[in-house]
N, C-alpha and C positions, 0 to 999 in steps of 0.2 A: 703892684706883684711890680711892675714897669718903674717907678720910683721908687723902689726899695734894689732893685737890681743895679739902676741908675745910682744910686748913692752908696753901693757895694765899691761898682767899681771906681766911682770916685776917692772915696777912702783910701783903696789899693794904690791910686797915681798917687796921690798925697804922700802917701809911706814909702811906694817906691820915690819918688823924688828927692825925700829928706832921708832916706834911710841911712847915708856915712853918719847926717847929723845926729841921728838916733841910737846908732852905734858910738858916738864920741860922746852923748850923754849917760848911755845907759855906765859905758864904762868909767866914767867922772865917778856917777854917781857912787857904782859899787867900791871904785877904791875909798871913796869916804867913809864910803858904811865900815871897810873892811878894817879902816884906822883907823877910825871911832871904836870898832869892837876891841881892839887890838890896843888903845890906848885903855879904854874901859877897863881891859883884864889886868890890865897893869899899873895903871897907878890909881884907880878907887880899891876904896878898901869894902871889898865884899868878899864870898866864901871861896877858899880858895881852888877847891875843883870848879866853881862857876867860874872865873878869872881866867882859869888854864883853859877852859872850855870857850870863853869869848875871846880872848888871844888868839887860839890854834885857829879860832873860825875866821877872826879878823885876816890871821896872814893868808890862809888860804883862800880867803877873798880874793885878796890884795896878786897870789901867786897867779890865782886862776886868769886877772887880769892882765900879766906882766906877759902869759903862756898867750893870752888870745890876741894880746897887741905884736907877739913874736910871730904867731902864728899867719896875725894878718898882713904883716911886713915882707915876711920870705916867702911863705909856702903858698899862703893863698892869692897871690898874683899868676906865681906859674900855674895853679889848679884851675884859676877862672880862663888863663889865657890854652893851655890846654884843652878845655872844654868848650872853649868859644870856637878855636879850629876844629873841634870832631863836630861842634852846632854849623859850623859854616859847611863844612866836607859836606855831611845830612842835606844842609840846603841846596848846595848845589847841585849832590845826584839827584835829589828829589825833583828840581827845576827843571833839570837836563833829563830827567826822563818824563817829563810831564810835556817839555817842548817837544822831545821826540815822539811821543804817542799825541803830540797835535797835529807835528806839522812833519812827520815822515812821510806822508803820502804828494809830499810836494816839494820835499830836498832832494839832490843828489845824492848814491850811497858813496859816489869816489869823485873826488875833482884832478886830472890828470893837467898838468901844468902845459905851457906851450912848449916846445922843440924843435929841434931840426929834422928830428929822425923821432919812430912810433919811442916810447920809453918802456925798461922794462915791466913797470907795474900797470903800464895801458896793453903790451903785449900779452901779460899772464890774465887780466880780467877779460880782453876779447876772445880769446881761446877758452877763457870758460864758459863764460853763454855763446861762444860758438858751435862747442861739442856738446851741450845739452840743447841745441834747436834745429829744430825741423827747419826752417828758413832765413833766409838772408833779406834782409832787406837795406836799400841804402836810396839816398838822396842829397845829389847836389848838382855841383854842375856841369863837369865834364868827367868825373869817376877816376881820374887820374893813378892815383894811385891805387882806388879799387880793383881797377882790370888789372895794374900789375899781380897785386893781391891774391889774384882769384885763379891768372896765369902761375905763379908758382905753388897756387893750391892745389893746384886742379889733379894732382894724383894723390891728393893729400886723403885719408879715411875722413878727416871730419868736414871738407868741403864738397864729397863726391855723397856724403850720405845726405846730404840736405836734400829737400822736397822741392824748393824754391828759392832761386836767386832771383829777385825784382831789381831791377835799378831806374831809379827815376832819372833821368838826363837831363838837361836844359837842350831846347827845341833847337837847333841851329837855324831854324828859318825865322825865330822871333828875333828882330832886330830890335826892336826896344828891354827887350830880356837880356840881351847879347850885353847892350850896352849897358843898359842896370850892371851886370855881372862885373864887368872892366872897371867904369868906375869906382865901383867899392873895392876891388881891390888897388887899382891908382891910390886911393886915399888911405888906404892900411896900411899900405907898403908904406908909404910917405918918403919916397927917396930910398929906401934899404934895396932897390932893385932899379935899372934904368926903365925910362916910362915912356912909352912908344902912347901915338897918338891913340886918342880912343878907337878909332876906326882900324886901324894899324893891329889893338888890342883885341877887337871884335876878330877879325881873320884868325888868328893867332886861337883866339878862345872857339871858333868854329874848329880849327884845324884840329884842336885836342878833340873836339868832340866827335869828329869822324875817325879819329887815331883808338878812340878807345870803342868805338863799336866795329872797328874792323879786328881789334885784338879781341873781344867777344866773341864775332864772327867765329874766327879762326879754335875757339875754346867752346864751339855748340857741340862737337862729339862728345867730349868728358864734360861739360859743365853747361846744359841747357839752361839757356839766360832769357829773362824776361826782359825787355825795356821800354821804358814809358819816357815818351820826353813831355816835356813839361813847358810852359813859360811862367815860371812864377819869377819872386825879384827874391835877390840874394843878401836872403836873411838867415838862415841855417843851413847846416849840410848835416843827416841824419842817420846812423846806423841802426838795424831793429833786428832784434833776437826775439824768440817766445821768451824769455826770462827777465829781458832788461834790453837796455838802449844807450849809444853814446851819441849824445848830443853836442855839436860845435857851434857856435854862435860866429861868425865872422866880422870878425873885432881887431885881431891883433895884427893880422898881414907878416902870421910866420906862416912854414912851410905845412906846421900842424896848431894850429892854436890851439886854446886849452880846449879840452874836453869835458863833460858833464857823466857821469854813468846813473840812468835812474833804474829803479827794479822795474818789473813790472806790476809788480801794486800798486806806483805811484798816479798820482794823476797827471805829472806832462807825458808819460808814457802814452795814457789812453787820449791822451790830446793829439800826441806826435802821429801816433798811432791812426787815428781819424781823419788825421792831415793827409798822410800819406796813402789811406782809403780813397780821399777825395781827389788825392792829386793823378791817382792813378786810374781812378772813375772817368775824368773829364780828361784825361791826357789826350795831346793832339795827334798822339801818332801813335800806336802800341805795336812792338814788333818783337818775335818769338827767335830767337838765335836756336835753331837743332831740333822747331819742330818738325812735322811733316802736313801739319794744317794746311791749310789755304794761307792763312798769317805770317806762318813761319818761313824763316831764312835757312835754308838747307843746303845753298852751291853758292859758289862762287856769279855767278849768272844774276840768281835772285837777288845777291847783295848788292852787284852793281846798280842793278835795275832801282835798288832802294836809296844808293848812295844818288844817283842821279832826279831822284824825288825829291832828297832832302835837299839840292842844291848844291851836289860836291863834283866839282871838275877834276879833283886830285884825283890820279890812278892806283887804281888796288894796291899797285906793288908798290908804289910810293907811301902809302900809308902804312903800308906791313915795314917799309924801310923806318918809318919815323916812328912806329911801335916799337922798333926793336931798340931806337935809340933809346927811347923814353927809357926804355926796361934797363939798358945800361947805365944810365943814369942813377935811376934806383938803385940799381944791384951795388954803384959805387959809394951811394949814402949808406948801403947799410956796413958794408963792407970797413967803412969808414967809421962805422959806428959800432962795430965788433958785432953785429947783429947775424948770424946764422940763417940763409935763405931757407934750411931744410924748417927753421920755426914758421911758426904759427905769430903772425903780426898785424 
């Protein structure tokens, strides 16, 4: 049975390999037969009706060969080309479908290119995830833009309806982690902005963290927030919602690096969801702004005590002034990009 099937496949392969040769042989043989029949009917002394029939058959065979040659030369290549295009399109669709089915659990649904301000497509995607979510989780270093976004969104229904706002910020006491973030930033910017010394960069980053904490403290009435201080290295920045997340790798040194959007059904979403859970679980410090519990920071005096515990020597008024200056800078960037402050971004 196997030998027979193998022999059949070999025969098919041989025929396919020499198909054009077989076609030429058949056409030549048909032409010869047609010519012979025609000559036979014209030149040989046989019955008149039979001579006419043989000549007609021969001429018909020759005409058929000519028609086949014309079709093969002019119409068949067009048909084959269209058929090949149709088959190629079908094969691409099938391959794309199979690729998507196999890898969609690992691939981003959207990729947003790096930019100096959030682009329209990203803002629309961000709003789409926000308005359908009950929580907003973020992990990064100083959450400079995140605190600005929360400040402008504190009166918007999409933010006020959130059950949880949880930000993972770099611990300002973690000297090694601060140093790693600064070195990564200097390496990625690669001369596109002035390079302070590493120690100056550490102090600047630490100051930005304290400014963000001050901003969240002043938002505590409208947007109660949980802050978790971590000591991780600067591999990525993540913003997570119920239905998906935005993931940014710290690679290109722009203000807003390339952003990958993942659905909650994907493997990366589950992985980074677990990562954020572990970061919160093993945070070096948990801070609750607006909570009345023992861990809550609900007054300036308690916040000043917290700042002292974190090693901050900057007065609260100075932090608020620096926060306002940061917000003015971001507002100027939005205006330059013609982004309305009333929008969600």
